C-alpha positions as CSV (number, residue, x, y, z in Angstrom):
1,M,0.0,0.0,0.0
2,R,0.9,3.6,-0.3
3,L,0.1,5.3,3.0
4,K,0.0,9.0,4.0
5,L,0.9,9.3,7.7
6,I,-0.1,12.6,9.4
7,A,1.2,12.6,12.9
8,C,2.1,14.7,15.9
9,E,5.8,15.4,16.1
10,I,5.8,14.0,19.6
11,F,6.3,10.6,17.8
12,Y,9.0,11.8,15.5
13,R,11.8,9.4,16.4
14,E,9.6,6.4,17.0
15,L,7.6,6.8,13.7
16,C,10.7,7.5,11.6
17,H,12.2,4.3,12.9
18,L,9.0,2.3,12.2
19,V,8.4,3.8,8.8
20,S,11.9,2.8,7.7
21,R,11.0,-0.8,8.5
22,S,7.4,-0.8,7.1
23,P,6.6,-3.1,4.2
24,H,4.5,-0.3,2.7
25,L,5.5,3.0,1.1
26,C,4.7,5.5,3.8
27,D,5.1,9.2,3.4
28,V,5.1,11.2,6.6
29,E,3.9,14.6,7.6
30,F,4.5,15.8,11.1
31,L,2.4,18.6,12.7
32,P,3.6,20.7,15.7
33,K,3.1,19.3,19.2
34,G,1.8,22.8,20.1
35,L,-1.5,22.1,18.3
36,H,-2.6,20.4,21.5
37,D,-2.3,23.7,23.3
38,L,-4.6,25.6,20.9
39,G,-7.7,23.8,22.2
40,S,-9.9,21.3,20.3
41,E,-11.7,24.0,18.3
42,K,-8.5,25.0,16.6
43,M,-6.6,21.7,16.6
44,A,-9.2,19.7,14.6
45,P,-9.4,22.2,11.7
46,R,-5.6,22.2,11.4
47,I,-5.5,18.4,11.1
48,Q,-8.5,18.5,8.8
49,E,-6.6,21.0,6.5
50,R,-3.7,18.5,6.1
51,I,-6.1,15.6,5.4
52,D,-7.9,17.6,2.8
53,A,-4.6,18.4,1.1
54,V,-3.6,14.8,0.5
55,D,-3.3,13.7,-3.1
56,T,-6.1,11.0,-3.3
57,E,-4.6,9.6,-6.5
58,R,-1.3,8.9,-4.9
59,Y,-2.4,7.0,-1.7
60,D,-4.5,4.1,-0.7
61,A,-5.2,5.3,2.8
62,I,-4.5,8.1,5.4
63,I,-3.2,7.0,8.8
64,L,-3.2,9.4,11.8
65,G,-0.5,9.4,14.5
66,Y,-2.8,10.9,17.1
67,G,-4.8,9.8,20.1
68,L,-8.1,11.4,21.2
69,C,-5.9,14.2,22.8
70,N,-8.5,16.2,24.8
71,N,-11.0,15.8,21.9
72,G,-8.6,17.4,19.5
73,I,-9.5,14.9,16.7
74,I,-13.3,14.9,17.3
75,G,-15.1,16.0,14.1
76,V,-12.1,15.2,11.9
77,R,-13.5,13.7,8.7
78,A,-12.0,11.2,6.2
79,G,-11.8,12.6,2.7
80,A,-12.0,10.5,-0.4
81,L,-9.7,7.9,1.2
82,R,-10.0,5.4,4.1
83,M,-8.6,6.9,7.3
84,V,-7.2,4.8,10.2
85,V,-6.9,6.2,13.7
86,P,-5.5,4.5,16.9
87,R,-8.0,3.9,19.7
88,S,-6.1,5.8,22.5
89,H,-7.0,8.6,24.9
90,D,-3.7,10.3,24.2
91,C,-0.2,9.8,23.1
92,I,0.9,8.2,26.4
93,G,-1.3,5.2,25.7
94,L,0.3,4.9,22.3
95,F,3.8,5.1,23.9
96,M,2.8,2.3,26.3
97,G,1.4,0.2,23.5
98,S,-1.8,-0.7,25.3
99,R,-4.9,1.2,26.6
100,C,-5.1,-1.4,29.4
101,K,-1.5,-0.9,30.5
102,Y,-2.0,2.9,30.5
103,R,-5.1,2.7,32.6
104,E,-3.5,0.4,35.1
105,Y,-0.5,2.6,35.5
106,F,-2.6,5.8,35.7
107,D,-4.8,4.3,38.4
108,A,-1.8,3.2,40.4
109,H,0.1,6.5,40.0
110,P,-2.4,9.3,39.3
111,G,0.0,12.2,40.0
112,T,2.4,11.3,37.2
113,Y,4.0,13.5,34.6
114,Y,5.4,11.6,31.6
115,R,8.5,12.1,29.5
116,T,9.6,10.5,26.2
117,T,12.2,11.6,23.6
118,G,9.5,13.7,21.9
119,W,8.1,15.2,25.1
120,T,11.6,16.2,26.1
121,E,12.9,17.8,22.9
122,R,9.6,19.1,21.4
123,D,7.8,20.5,24.4
124,D,7.3,23.9,22.8
125,A,3.8,25.3,23.0
126,A,4.7,28.1,20.5
127,S,5.4,25.6,17.7
128,A,1.8,25.7,16.5
129,G,2.3,29.2,15.0
130,D,-0.8,30.5,16.8
131,E,-1.5,31.9,20.3
132,T,-2.1,28.9,22.6
133,V,-4.5,28.7,25.5
134,P,-1.7,29.1,28.1
135,Q,-0.4,32.1,26.2
136,Q,-3.8,33.7,26.1
137,L,-4.0,33.3,29.9
138,G,-0.6,34.9,30.3
139,L,1.1,31.8,31.8
140,F,4.4,32.5,29.9
141,M,4.6,36.2,30.8
142,D,6.9,37.7,33.4
143,Y,5.4,39.7,36.3
144,A,6.0,43.2,34.8
145,S,4.3,42.2,31.6
146,L,1.3,40.7,33.5
147,V,0.9,44.0,35.5
148,E,1.0,46.0,32.3
149,K,-1.7,43.8,30.7
150,Y,-4.0,42.9,33.6
151,G,-3.2,45.3,36.5
152,E,-1.3,44.5,39.7
153,E,-4.0,42.6,41.6
154,N,-4.8,40.4,38.6
155,A,-1.1,39.9,37.9
156,Q,-0.5,38.7,41.5
157,Y,-3.4,36.2,41.1
158,V,-2.0,34.8,37.8
159,M,1.5,34.5,39.3
160,E,0.1,32.6,42.3
161,T,-1.8,30.2,40.0
162,M,0.8,29.8,37.2
163,G,1.9,26.4,38.6
164,Y,-1.6,25.0,38.5
165,D,-0.8,22.6,35.6
166,T,1.9,20.7,37.6
167,A,0.8,21.3,41.2
168,H,-0.8,17.9,41.6
169,Y,2.1,15.9,40.2
170,D,4.6,14.1,42.4
171,R,6.2,11.6,40.0
172,M,8.1,11.8,36.7
173,T,7.9,8.7,34.6
174,Y,10.2,8.3,31.6
175,I,8.8,5.9,29.0
176,N,11.8,4.1,27.3
177,M,10.9,3.1,23.8
178,G,14.2,1.1,23.1
179,L,15.8,3.7,20.8
180,P,19.6,4.0,20.8
181,C,19.4,7.6,22.0
182,E,17.4,7.0,25.1
183,E,20.1,7.4,27.8
184,S,20.5,11.2,27.5
185,F,16.7,11.8,27.4
186,R,16.3,9.6,30.5
187,D,19.0,11.5,32.3
188,R,17.3,14.8,31.5
189,A,14.0,13.5,32.9
190,R,15.7,12.2,36.0
191,K,17.2,15.6,36.6
192,E,13.9,17.4,36.0
193,A,12.2,15.2,38.5
194,A,15.0,15.9,41.1
195,D,14.7,19.6,40.5
196,K,11.0,19.5,41.1
197,G,11.3,17.2,44.2
198,W,9.4,14.4,42.4
199,Q,9.9,10.7,42.4
200,F,11.4,9.3,39.3
201,D,10.3,6.1,37.5
202,E,11.2,4.5,34.3
203,L,8.8,2.4,32.3
204,Q,9.4,0.1,29.4
205,G,7.2,1.4,26.5
206,S,6.1,-0.5,23.4
207,M,5.9,0.5,19.7
208,E,3.4,-2.2,19.0
209,V,0.4,-0.1,18.2
210,L,2.5,2.5,16.2
211,R,4.1,-0.4,14.3
212,K,0.7,-1.9,13.4
213,L,-0.4,1.5,12.3
214,V,2.4,1.9,9.7
215,D,2.4,-1.8,8.8
216,G,-1.3,-1.8,7.9
217,E,-2.2,-4.3,10.6
218,W,-5.4,-2.5,11.6
219,D,-7.1,-4.7,14.2
220,D,-9.3,-3.8,17.2
221,D,-6.7,-1.2,18.3
222,F,-7.8,1.1,15.4
223,L,-10.9,2.8,14.1
224,V,-11.1,2.5,10.3
225,L,-13.2,5.2,8.7
226,E,-14.5,4.9,5.2
227,P,-14.5,7.9,2.9
228,N,-16.4,10.9,4.3
229,E,-17.0,9.4,7.7
230,T,-16.3,11.5,10.8
231,I,-14.6,10.7,14.1
232,A,-16.8,10.9,17.2
233,A,-16.0,10.2,20.9
234,R,-17.0,7.2,22.9
235,Y,-17.1,7.0,26.6
236,D,-15.7,3.6,27.1
237,D,-12.5,1.7,26.3
238,D,-13.0,2.0,22.5
239,V,-12.4,5.7,22.9
240,I,-13.6,6.7,19.4
241,Q,-16.2,5.7,16.9
242,V,-17.7,6.7,13.6
243,Q,-20.2,9.6,14.0
244,N,-23.8,8.4,14.0
245,D,-22.8,4.8,14.0
246,E,-25.9,3.6,15.9
247,K,-24.7,0.2,16.7
248,S,-21.7,1.7,18.5
249,Q,-23.5,4.3,20.6
250,S,-23.0,3.7,24.3
251,D,-25.5,6.3,25.5
């Protein structure tokens, strides 16, 4: 098959490795990790734009390297080609290689912040080329800039709450994907955990779901959309479904 892979750059190293070993011709387009920080109303149209730009005469199917990602892919529509999407709540489930494994680890360690190669080297909210939600809230501004924009009282409030996104974490877990470069990334994650006073853990990840995505082995870990079908959310372990697929409705 000739496949067009549209993926978050958070998977850059892993997917490049897997594509080089795929039995299929797979052209890759990576989108900025910062799209997640734009909010679902802006993220989905940006992904849709790239899907709509795919040359339908050149490819047999489009494959997406995304999880549900805070509903960032809800409403995304397959064009004239089949489109395949992993069933995962977010990228961490894909790095772990199993929705079940992710759920078990999450339940056992709810205050966990995750790192991988991509989360370490591409953690740049500004990469989306648009003002992100954190930027709109002023979470990357210094105190003087906040005072100028919001006034002193509001600036003090923002400064006091700027750490809200990491306040409930107490553990840093590095997911090792077995790449040759992992050691330096793991060491950076360990240091980051120490600097924050968090526990450090290392977890063996799995590329199995990502491998099946690029190898065309689309089993129950994937939603396969026919042309012009749209992604909708589910509220169970299947994560996503085809919009208006009555037999799949859970509510």
